[in-house]
C-alpha positions, 0 to 999 in steps of 0.5 A: 457539584460531585456530577461535576467533576466527574465529568469534568474527569471523564473528559480528561479521560477521553482527551487524553485517550483520544489524543493518543488515538490521534497520535497513532492515527496520525502515525499510520498515514505517514506508514500508507504515505511511505507504502505508495511513494515505495511501490511508485519507486520500488515495485512499479517495475514489478507490476507494469507487465501486468495489464492489470494493474494501474498507473495510480495505485502508488498515487492512491495510496499517496493521497490517502497518507497525505489525508490521514496526516492532515486529519491526525493535524486537524483532530488534534485541534479538535480533540484540544478545543474539545468543541463539540461540534468540530468533535462529531465533524471529525467523526464522520471523517473518521467513519468514511475513513473506516469505509476507504481503507476497509474498502481498499484493503479488501479490494487488496486482498481479492486484486491478488489473484488477477493480478497473478493471471494479468503478471503471467499473461503481462510476462509473455507479451514482455518476451515477445516484445523485449527489443521493441518495446522500450518500457517492457524491455526496462521493466522485464530488465528490472525484474529479472535482475533484481529478483534473480530470476529468468523468463516467465518459468525459466531459460527455456521461456525466451527460446521462442521469441524473436530476441532469440530468433534474431540473437542466436545463441544464448537465447537471453539477455544480460539481465538473466546473467548471475555471473559473468567470466570478463564480457561472458555469463557463466551462470544464469539465474535458474528461478523463473520469474513467475514464481518470484514475484507471485510470492513475494506480491502474495506477501506484501499484498497478504501485509497491506491488506491486513494493515489495512483492514486493521487500520479501519477497525480502528478508526471505530475506536477514534468514532467513539472516543470523539463521540463521548468526548463531544458528549462530556462536552455538551455536559459539561457546558451544561453543568456550568450554565 
């Protein structure tokens, strides 16, 4: 009888811990979903000039966040029912999430240098195609006006572009202007976009990669708790029999 009570007490404790984990796991899915939406809305213009950037990246985050939310909801049902088979299935899915998120975090961190070179080439192409390619033109304008920068390393980068040759002085678009006096630009953003954007990327990609790797190892706690709860649920069933 005392052994059965100990098993029930252990199950209650693990249920509570696993439910707490499930809530945290569900919230992490919301965070990842939010990052994906943020990348699609706010970050996309900064990286679409780079040939190294895949337009599917934000959707991967959105899909992963949605999957984690669904899995977290399923996990709560598994925890309440305490069915060993369901708990082992949940553990298996957590293991898959562990490998996917860990790979995503490592890839994001390793990808940062490749993105750096690709972005510089993309900026150079964007300046040369400004006024011709409407998508790159919109991306360059969004980067320069939002991040308050001009050119790759400065305003002089616009001097040898088709835009400068066709428009004359000043040899830069309106998105480079920091201050206007009626219709005349009086102050220009003096920072180059490459350094500003790379500082922005290194900060945010480091945070995203670190969060992804941390979330991956967080799954180990859930896997352990789910397996222990399944094991104790089996034991409780045999003791009742």
